[in-house]
C-alpha positions in Angstrom: 0.0 0.0 0.0 1.6 3.3 -1.0 0.6 6.8 -0.1 1.9 10.3 -0.9 3.3 12.4 1.9 0.2 14.7 1.7 -2.1 11.9 2.8 0.0 10.8 5.7 -1.5 11.6 9.1 1.9 11.8 10.9 5.5 12.4 10.1 8.7 11.1 11.8 12.0 12.8 12.4 15.1 11.9 14.4 16.7 14.1 17.1 19.7 16.2 16.0 23.2 15.8 17.5 23.6 12.1 17.0 27.2 12.3 15.9 28.2 14.1 19.2 26.3 11.5 21.2 28.0 8.6 19.4 31.4 10.1 20.0 30.6 10.4 23.7 29.3 6.8 23.7 32.6 5.5 22.1 34.8 7.5 24.6 32.7 6.3 27.6 32.9 2.7 26.5 36.6 3.0 26.2 36.6 4.3 29.8 34.5 1.4 31.1 36.9 -1.1 29.4 39.9 0.6 30.9 38.3 0.4 34.4 37.7 -3.3 34.0 41.3 -3.8 32.7 42.5 -2.0 35.9 40.4 -4.3 38.1 41.7 -7.4 36.4 45.3 -6.4 36.5 45.3 -5.0 40.1 43.9 -7.8 42.1 45.0 -7.2 45.7 46.7 -9.9 47.9 44.2 -9.2 50.7 40.6 -8.2 51.1 39.8 -10.1 47.8 36.1 -10.6 48.8 35.8 -6.8 49.1 37.6 -6.4 45.7 35.2 -8.9 44.1 32.0 -7.1 45.5 33.2 -3.7 44.3 34.2 -5.1 40.9 30.7 -6.7 40.5 29.1 -3.4 41.5 31.0 -1.6 38.9 30.1 -4.2 36.3 26.5 -3.7 37.1 26.8 0.1 37.0 28.3 -0.4 33.5 25.5 -2.8 32.4 22.8 -0.3 33.6 24.5 2.5 31.7 24.6 0.3 28.6 20.9 -0.6 28.8 20.1 3.1 29.1 21.8 3.8 25.8 19.1 1.9 24.0 16.9 4.9 24.5 19.5 7.4 23.5 20.9 5.9 20.3 18.3 7.3 17.9 15.5 9.4 19.6 12.6 9.7 17.2 9.7 12.2 17.3 6.3 12.0 15.6 4.4 15.0 14.4 0.6 14.5 14.0 -1.8 16.2 11.5 -5.2 16.0 13.1 -6.6 18.5 10.5 -6.1 15.8 7.8 -8.4 13.3 9.6 -11.6 12.1 7.9 -14.8 13.7 9.1 -16.2 10.4 10.4 -14.0 8.8 13.0 -14.2 5.4 14.6 -15.8 4.6 18.0 -13.7 4.7 21.2 -14.5 3.1 24.5 -13.0 5.1 27.4 -12.2 3.2 30.6 -11.5 4.8 33.9 -10.3 2.8 37.0 -10.7 3.6 40.7 -10.4 1.3 43.7 -10.6 3.1 47.0 -12.9 6.1 47.8 -10.6 7.1 50.7 -7.3 7.2 48.8 -8.9 8.2 45.5 -11.6 10.8 46.5 -14.9 10.6 44.5 -14.6 14.3 43.6 -11.3 13.5 41.9 -13.0 10.6 40.0 -15.8 12.9 38.9 -13.4 15.6 37.7 -11.5 13.0 35.6 -14.7 11.7 34.1 -16.0 15.1 33.1 -12.6 16.0 31.5 -12.7 12.9 29.3 -16.4 13.3 28.4 -15.6 16.8 27.0 -13.3 15.5 24.3 -13.5 17.3 20.9 -14.9 14.1 19.3 -18.3 13.0 18.0 -20.2 12.1 21.2 -22.1 9.4 19.4 -18.8 7.6 18.9 -17.8 7.7 22.6 -18.8 5.5 25.5 -17.4 5.8 29.0 -17.0 3.0 31.6 -16.0 3.7 35.2 -14.7 0.7 37.1 -15.1 1.0 40.8 -13.2 -1.9 42.4 -14.1 -0.5 45.8 -17.8 -1.1 45.1 -18.5 2.2 46.9 -21.8 4.0 46.9 -19.8 7.2 47.4 -18.1 6.7 44.0 -21.3 5.8 42.3 -22.9 8.9 43.7 -20.0 11.0 42.4 -20.4 9.5 38.9 -24.1 10.1 39.1 -23.6 13.8 40.0 -21.0 14.1 37.2 -23.6 12.7 34.7 -26.0 15.4 35.7 -23.5 18.2 35.6 -22.0 17.0 32.3 -25.2 18.0 30.5 -24.2 21.6 31.3 -20.4 21.2 31.1 -20.1 19.6 27.7 -22.1 22.3 25.8 -20.2 25.0 27.6 -16.9 23.4 26.6 -18.0 23.1 22.9 -19.5 26.5 22.7 -16.4 28.3 24.0 -13.7 25.8 23.2 -12.2 26.0 26.7 -9.1 24.3 27.9 -8.5 22.5 30.1 -11.8 20.7 30.2 -11.4 19.3 33.7 -13.7 21.6 35.6 -11.7 21.6 38.8 -8.6 22.8 37.0 -10.5 25.2 34.6 -12.4 27.0 37.3 -9.3 27.3 39.5 -7.5 29.4 36.7 -7.3 33.0 37.8 -8.1 34.3 34.3 -10.7 31.7 33.2 -13.4 34.4 32.9 -11.2 37.3 31.8 -11.6 38.8 28.4 -14.8 37.0 27.4 -18.1 38.4 26.1 -21.0 39.2 28.3 -22.7 35.9 27.2 -19.5 34.0 28.1 -19.3 35.6 31.5 -22.9 34.8 32.3 -22.5 31.2 31.1 -19.2 30.9 33.0 -20.8 32.0 36.2 -23.8 29.8 35.8 -21.8 26.6 35.0 -19.3 27.4 37.8 -22.1 27.7 40.3 -23.5 24.3 39.2 -20.0 22.8 39.4 -19.6 24.1 43.0 -23.0 22.7 43.9 -21.9 19.3 42.5 -18.7 19.5 44.4 -20.5 20.3 47.6 -22.9 17.4 47.1 -20.1 14.9 46.6 -18.0 16.2 49.5 -21.1 16.3 51.8 -21.8 12.6 51.0 -18.1 11.9 51.6 -18.2 13.5 55.0 -21.4 11.8 56.1 -20.4 8.5 54.5 -23.9 7.9 53.1 -26.2 9.2 50.4 -29.4 11.1 51.5 -32.8 9.5 50.9 -33.9 12.2 48.5 -30.9 11.7 46.3 -31.3 7.9 46.4 -34.7 8.2 44.9 -33.3 9.9 41.8 -31.6 6.8 40.3 -32.5 3.2 40.5 -28.8 2.3 40.9 -28.7 3.4 44.6 -30.9 0.3 45.4 -27.7 -1.8 45.0 -26.5 -0.4 48.3 -29.8 -0.9 50.3 -27.9 -3.7 51.9 -24.2 -3.2 52.9 -21.7 -3.8 50.1 -18.4 -5.2 51.2 -15.6 -4.1 48.9 -14.2 -7.6 48.9 -17.5 -9.5 48.8 -20.4 -8.3 46.6 -22.2 -9.1 43.4 -21.7 -7.3 40.1 -23.1 -3.8 40.0 -23.7 -2.4 36.4 -25.6 0.8 36.1 -26.1 2.9 33.0 -25.9 6.6 34.0 -26.1 8.1 30.5 -27.7 6.4 27.5 -26.1 7.1 24.2 -27.7 6.8 20.8 -29.6 10.0 21.3 -31.6 8.8 24.3 -30.0 11.3 26.7 -29.4 14.9 25.6 -27.7 17.9 27.1 -29.3 21.2 27.9 -28.9 22.3 24.3 -30.6 19.2 23.0 -27.4 17.6 21.7 -26.7 13.9 22.2 -24.8 12.7 25.2 -22.2 9.9 25.2 -22.9 6.6 27.0 -21.7 6.4 30.6 -21.7 3.1 32.6 -20.8 2.4 36.2 -19.1 -1.0 36.6 -18.2 -2.7 39.9 -17.3 -6.3 39.1 -18.3 -9.2 41.4 -15.8 -9.9 44.3 -15.9 -13.0 46.4 -13.5 -14.3 49.0 -11.3 -17.1 47.6 -11.7 -15.9 44.0 -8.6 -14.0 42.6 -9.5 -10.6 41.2 -6.1 -9.7 39.7 -6.3 -6.1 40.8 -6.4 -3.4 38.0 -5.8 -5.9 35.2 -8.9 -7.9 36.3 -10.9 -4.7 36.4 -9.9 -3.6 32.9 -10.6 -7.0 31.5 -14.1 -7.0 33.0 -14.7 -3.5 31.5 -13.4 -4.8 28.2 -16.1 -7.4 28.1 -18.8 -5.1 29.3 -17.9 -2.4 26.8 -17.7 -5.0 24.0 -21.3 -5.9 24.8 -22.7 -2.4 25.1 -20.8 -0.2 22.6 -18.2 -2.5 20.9 -15.8 0.1 19.8 -12.7 -1.0 17.9 -10.5 1.2 20.1 -10.1 1.3 23.9 -8.6 4.2 25.9 -7.8 3.6 29.5 -7.0 6.4 32.0 -6.4 6.3 35.7 -8.9 8.1 37.8 -6.2 10.7 38.9 -5.2 11.5 35.3 -7.6 14.1 34.0 -7.6 15.1 30.3 -5.7 18.3 29.6 -6.1 18.3 25.9 -9.5 17.9 24.2 -7.7 17.0 21.0 -5.9 13.9 22.4 -8.1 11.3 20.8 -7.7 13.0 17.4 -3.9 13.0 17.8 -4.1 9.2 18.6 -6.3 8.6 15.6 -3.5 10.1 13.3 -1.6 6.9 14.1 -4.5 4.5 14.2 -5.9 5.7 10.8 -2.6 6.4 9.0 -2.9 4.9 5.5 0.7 3.5 5.5 1.5 2.5 9.1 -1.8 2.1 11.0 -2.2 -1.6 10.5 1.1 -2.2 12.5 0.2 -0.2 15.5 -1.3 -2.0 18.5 -1.4 0.9 20.9 -0.6 4.6 21.2 1.0 5.7 24.5 0.7 9.3 25.8 3.2 10.5 28.4 2.2 10.6 32.1 2.5 14.2 33.1 1.7 15.7 36.4 0.3 19.0 37.8 1.1 20.4 41.2 4.8 19.6 41.0 7.1 21.9 42.8 9.3 24.2 40.7 12.3 21.8 41.0 10.2 18.6 41.3 11.2 17.7 44.8 10.6 14.0 44.6 11.4 13.6 40.9 7.8 12.3 40.5 7.4 14.2 37.2 9.4 11.3 35.7 10.7 13.8 33.2 13.6 11.7 32.1 11.3 8.7 31.2 8.6 10.6 29.3 10.6 13.5 27.8 13.7 11.6 26.9 13.6 7.8 27.1 10.2 7.2 25.5 11.2 9.1 22.4 14.2 6.8 22.2 11.9 3.8 22.4 10.1 5.1 19.3 13.0 3.9 17.2 12.6 0.3 18.5 9.0 -0.4 17.6 7.7 1.9 20.3 7.5 2.3 24.1 6.2 0.1 26.8 2.5 0.3 27.8 2.4 2.6 30.8 -1.0 1.7 32.1 -2.8 5.1 31.6 -3.2 7.5 28.7 -3.0 4.5 26.3 -5.3 3.8 23.4 -5.4 0.2 22.2 -6.7 -1.5 19.1 -9.2 -3.9 20.7 -8.1 -6.8 18.4 -4.5 -6.5 19.5 -5.4 -6.3 23.2 -7.7 -9.3 22.8 -5.2 -11.8 21.5 -4.8 -11.2 17.8 -1.2 -11.6 16.5 0.1 -9.1 14.0 0.6 -10.5 10.4 1.8 -8.4 7.5 -1.5 -9.0 5.6 -3.6 -7.7 8.5 -5.8 -4.7 7.6 -8.0 -3.2 10.3 -11.8 -3.3 9.8 -13.2 -0.1 11.3 -16.8 -0.5 10.1 -19.5 0.1 12.6 -20.2 -3.2 14.4 -23.6 -3.9 15.9 -23.7 -4.2 19.6 -24.8 -7.5 21.1 -28.6 -8.0 21.2 -29.4 -5.2 18.7 -32.6 -3.8 20.0 -32.2 -4.9 23.6 -33.2 -2.5 26.4 -30.6 -0.9 28.6 -31.8 -3.1 31.5 -31.3 -6.2 29.5 -27.8 -5.1 28.6 -27.1 -4.4 32.3 -28.2 -7.9 33.2 -26.0 -9.5 30.6 -23.1 -7.3 31.6 -23.4 -8.5 35.2 -22.8 -12.1 34.0 -19.7 -10.9 32.0 -18.2 -9.3 35.2 -18.9 -12.2 37.6 -15.9 -13.5 39.5 -16.3 -17.0 37.8 -16.7 -15.8 34.2 -13.0 -16.1 33.4 -12.7 -19.7 34.7 -11.4 -21.9 31.9 -11.1 -18.9 29.5 -8.0 -17.2 28.1 -8.4 -13.9 29.9 -5.2 -12.7 31.5 -3.2 -15.3 29.6 -3.8 -15.0 25.9 -6.2 -12.1 25.8 -6.8 -8.8 27.6 -4.4 -7.5 30.2 -2.0 -10.1 31.5 -2.2 -11.4 35.1 0.5 -12.5 37.5 2.4 -9.2 37.7 2.2 -6.0 39.9 2.8 -3.9 36.7 0.2 -5.5 34.5 0.5 -2.7 32.0 4.2 -3.2 31.1 3.7 -6.9 31.2 0.9 -6.6 28.7 3.0 -4.3 26.5 5.8 -6.9 26.3 3.2 -9.5 25.3 1.7 -7.3 22.6 5.0 -6.3 21.1 6.2 -9.9 21.2 3.1 -10.8 19.1 4.4 -8.4 16.4 2.5 -5.2 17.2 4.2 -1.9 17.3 3.5 1.0 19.7 3.8 4.7 19.2 4.7 7.4 21.7 2.5 10.5 21.1 3.4 13.7 22.9 1.4 16.6 21.6 2.5 20.1 22.3 -0.3 20.6 24.8 0.0 17.8 27.4 -2.7 15.2 26.9 -3.2 14.2 30.6 -2.2 15.6 34.0 -2.1 13.5 37.1 -1.5 13.9 40.8 1.9 12.6 42.0 2.8 11.5 45.5 3.7 14.5 47.6 5.6 12.8 50.4 8.7 10.6 50.6 7.0 7.4 51.8 4.4 7.3 49.0 7.0 8.0 46.4 9.2 5.1 47.7 6.2 2.8 47.9 5.1 3.6 44.4 8.6 2.8 43.0 8.8 -0.4 45.1 5.6 -1.6 43.4 6.8 -0.6 40.0 10.3 -2.2 40.4 8.8 -5.4 41.9 6.4 -5.9 39.0 9.2 -5.1 36.5 11.5 -7.7 38.0 8.6 -10.2 38.0 8.5 -9.7 34.2 12.2 -10.4 33.8 11.7 -13.7 35.8 8.6 -14.7 33.9 8.1 -16.7 30.7 8.2 -13.3 28.9 11.7 -12.4 29.9 13.2 -10.1 27.3 16.4 -12.1 27.2 14.6 -15.4 26.4 11.1 -14.9 25.1 12.1 -11.6 23.4 14.8 -13.1 21.2 13.4 -13.5 17.7 10.2 -11.6 18.7 11.6 -8.2 19.7 14.1 -5.9 18.1 17.5 -5.8 19.8 16.8 -2.2 20.8 13.6 -3.3 22.4 15.3 -6.0 24.4 17.9 -3.5 25.6 15.3 -1.0 26.6 13.1 -3.6 28.4 16.2 -4.9 30.1 16.8 -1.5 31.7 13.2 -1.3 33.1 12.7 -4.9 34.1 16.1 -4.9 35.9 15.4 -1.6 37.6 15.2 -3.3 41.1 18.8 -4.7 40.8 20.1 -1.1 40.8 20.0 -1.6 44.6 22.9 -4.0 44.5 25.7 -1.7 43.2 24.1 1.3 44.9 24.1 -0.4 48.4 27.5 -2.0 47.7 29.1 1.4 47.0 27.3 3.3 49.8 28.0 0.6 52.4 31.4 -0.9 51.7 33.3 2.2 50.6 32.9 4.1 53.9 33.3 0.9 56.0 36.5 0.0 54.1 37.8 3.6 54.3 37.1 3.8 58.1 39.3 0.7 58.4 42.1 2.2 56.2 41.4 -0.1 53.2 41.8 1.6 49.8 39.5 0.4 47.0 40.5 2.8 44.2 43.8 4.0 42.8 45.6 6.8 44.6 45.0 10.4 43.4 48.6 10.5 42.1 48.1 7.3 40.1 47.4 7.8 36.4 44.5 5.2 36.7 42.7 7.7 39.0 41.9 9.7 35.9 39.8 6.8 34.5 37.5 6.6 37.5 37.3 10.4 37.8 36.4 10.7 34.1 33.6 8.1 34.3 32.1 9.7 37.3 32.3 13.3 36.0 31.3 12.5 32.4 28.2 10.5 33.5 27.0 13.3 35.7 27.6 16.1 33.1 25.8 14.1 30.5 22.9 13.4 32.9 22.6 17.1 33.8 22.9 18.3 30.2 20.2 15.9 29.1 17.8 17.2 31.7 18.6 20.9 31.0 17.9 20.3 27.3 14.6 18.8 28.4 13.8 22.2 30.0 14.8 21.0 33.5 16.8 22.9 36.1 20.0 22.1 37.9 18.2 21.8 41.2 15.7 19.5 39.5 18.6 17.3 38.4 20.0 17.4 42.0 16.6 16.3 43.4 16.3 13.6 40.8 19.8 12.3 41.7 18.9 12.3 45.4 15.7 10.4 44.8 17.4 7.9 42.4 19.9 7.1 45.3 17.1 6.9 47.9 15.0 4.6 45.7 18.1 2.5 45.0 18.8 1.9 48.7 15.1 1.6 49.6 12.4 0.9 47.0 14.5 -1.3 44.9 16.1 -3.1 47.8 12.7 -3.9 49.3 11.4 -5.0 45.9 14.2 -7.5 45.6 13.3 -8.8 49.1 9.6 -9.1 48.0 10.6 -11.1 45.0 12.8 -13.4 47.0 10.0 -14.0 49.5 7.6 -14.7 46.6 9.8 -17.3 45.0 10.3 -18.9 48.4 6.6 -19.2 48.7 6.5 -17.1 51.9 4.4 -14.1 50.6 3.0 -12.6 47.4 3.6 -9.2 45.9 0.6 -7.1 46.5 -0.9 -4.0 44.8 -0.4 -0.8 46.9 -2.4 2.3 46.1 -0.7 5.6 46.8 -3.0 8.2 48.5 -4.4 11.1 46.5 -5.5 12.8 49.7 -3.2 15.6 50.7 -2.8 17.0 54.3 -2.9 20.8 54.2 0.1 21.3 56.5 2.1 18.7 54.5 1.1 20.4 51.3 2.5 23.7 52.6 5.8 22.0 53.4 5.8 20.4 50.0 5.4 23.7 48.2 8.4 25.0 50.2 10.3 21.9 48.9 10.7 20.4 52.3 10.8 16.6 52.2 8.1 14.8 54.2 9.1 11.9 56.5 6.2 12.0 59.0 5.5 8.2 59.1 7.8 5.7 60.8 8.3 3.7 57.6 10.9 0.9 57.3 11.5 2.3 53.8 13.5 5.1 55.5 16.0 2.9 57.4 18.4 1.9 54.6 18.9 5.4 53.1 19.3 7.0 56.6 21.7 4.4 57.8 23.9 4.6 54.7 23.8 8.4 54.8 25.1 8.3 58.4 27.8 5.9 57.6 29.1 8.1 54.8 28.8 11.3 56.9 30.8 9.6 59.7 33.7 8.7 57.4 33.7 12.0 55.6 33.9 14.0 58.8 36.5 11.7 60.2 38.6 12.1 57.0 38.2 15.9 57.0 39.3 16.1 60.7 42.4 14.0 60.0 43.3 16.2 56.9 42.7 19.4 58.8 44.5 18.5 62.0 47.5 16.7 60.4 47.7 18.5 57.1 47.3 15.1 55.7 47.7 15.2 51.9 48.9 11.6 52.3 45.5 10.3 53.5 43.7 12.2 50.7 46.1 10.8 48.1 45.5 7.3 49.6 41.7 7.6 49.9 40.8 10.3 47.5 37.9 8.7 45.7 36.4 7.2 48.8 36.5 10.6 50.5 35.0 12.3 47.5 32.2 9.7 47.1 31.3 9.8 50.8 31.3 13.6 50.7 29.0 13.4 47.6 26.6 11.1 49.4 26.7 13.3 52.5 26.0 16.4 50.5 23.1 14.8 48.6 21.7 13.5 51.9 21.5 16.9 53.6 17.6 16.8 53.7 17.9 13.5 55.6 20.2 15.0 58.2 17.9 18.0 58.6 14.9 15.7 59.0 16.7 13.6 61.6 18.4 16.2 63.7 17.3 19.8 63.0 13.7 20.0 62.0 10.9 20.5 64.5 7.8 20.4 62.2 5.5 17.4 61.8 7.3 16.4 58.6 10.6 15.5 60.4 12.0 12.0 60.6 10.3 10.0 63.3 12.6 9.6 66.4 12.3 5.8 66.2 13.8 5.8 62.7 16.6 8.1 63.7 17.5 6.0 66.7 17.3 2.7 64.8 19.5 4.1 61.9 22.1 5.4 64.3 22.2 2.0 66.1 22.5 0.1 62.8 25.3 2.4 61.6 27.3 1.9 64.8 26.7 -1.9 64.6 28.0 -2.0 61.0 31.1 0.0 61.9 31.9 -2.3 64.8 31.1 -5.6 63.0 32.7 -4.9 59.6 36.4 -5.5 60.4 36.3 -9.2 61.2 34.7 -10.0 57.8 37.2 -8.4 55.5 
């Protein structure tokens, strides 16, 4: 199939500066090989176990660096042309997931739903499905209130083409009403008042923990909660809140999209497979009711920020030359509410503004679990073949002329906890089961079936989410991610085994970096633990500062940091943002990733299973003030804090000891002898300043709990006293 450039719906270009990068790559590789040559030719006569551990750590540092280069070899950008799209676009089923009305407030869910419902897209081609795995009446009430308000919100958005179309964010803009006509200002005030009334209704029900009788009479769905619904033990609840096909209209008489509340059946003893199970249940329900060829899934905390996002995605899914190869389009995860310098590095800027563009050159990025639009056929088990051509003709929904109640009844059967028994869901079709990061796992499976993916990053951010705003939630989130990624590496879909012959070499390298994320803890902890312990016992690990080999180690350390900083600056970051990112990378390495390795070991020993932990979207007001001041939050006595605080104390102890000796004795000899160990301990100490402040100086509620400080000091002292006999 050929097509002229004018008919193409997207264009592709590579990033400039590849020659400079490849020169850097060659020089850095030479440095790594020189380091290993030094290690092999300078094996000490004593402390060989220590030498082996440090050498293995350096080998893994080099392997991680090499895996990262898969993203940097040929960054590729796509430019979409939504103005070239045909007038009639295909149907899309939009799926939103929530699981806990406490951690994911119903008002947040309603805001996300409303933002998605206001897409600049034919409403007759859209259907929305809200999966509530908490089975909460509070969430159903919020969805119901959103369905009422949407009849005012959607025509307002269309009439005035407002952005963003998430009402919470739009009405919080200082200039949202400025400069408009009198009619606009009147409509703005009217719709804003209705939004505030909706918010008050949702928040009032949240405070009271029940829905008032008068409200319950307004929709038959509230009957489902006449008897208490246990989040872990309840029947399927399927309720149509808005009926498409022209049956429900907005205040201007225009059609409304379909909106369906789905809470699948939960029973003790029946595995529910977390988010993957919820999405598969919605997949079946949507196939029955609207049967769209494309499925968009969005987390409840990722509101739409670009009304054109679906149209950008369709540029790939309808392109006359490449569309048949594309299994899914992935938008970046972006976040609002970040501090100026991204205190916890939760903006994942390096992943979505650098690395995913590099994955475009290797058949596309991994599936990131939200902001992803899938071809239903690819998601449901079809393998790509070169003769495949998508059929986007309108498909009749099951039952044809069935009533909405009949569809609800059938949908309940499709979302029962026993429906999947003996069926290929979670194995050969739908999202894959058996992994804490079902999204990445599913992406690996889809790409190994021959499908390509595309990273789509329009100029206006497609989705904005709410990142964790405290240290513990950040570490927990990365523990879950790294645990699931390591599970993929140890599964039948390991990139090193299953990927060979099915994935491009570049894909295997990129997936290796992510799936082995957790093992970053091994060289990180090795360096941060053994370097200060060895130095405190006068054991050198690196060449002297006066030794020519010193320059190799210094070059690798300095060059990697300069490259990392420059890369982030080019991505419109700041130096302090890079410093925060480096600190969090070290904290995650000694905490999140270390704990995830322990979880995997316990899982494979049959002692415990990896669970699914939801980070809270509820923010304490005092903690939020500290967050905006870029003060790290340590308020809970979390075991996640113990490894990084202990290691930071060890390095501070040795660095201060070395400085005292140098100052009191004028000891250039000790610096020459231990230069790199002193520099590395000083570097770790400098980057750990917020930890020291939280342990010893701060008096606010966000300080480090006293129990963690005492435990870490005791552990550091124990390590110093116990280390000598074992080396």
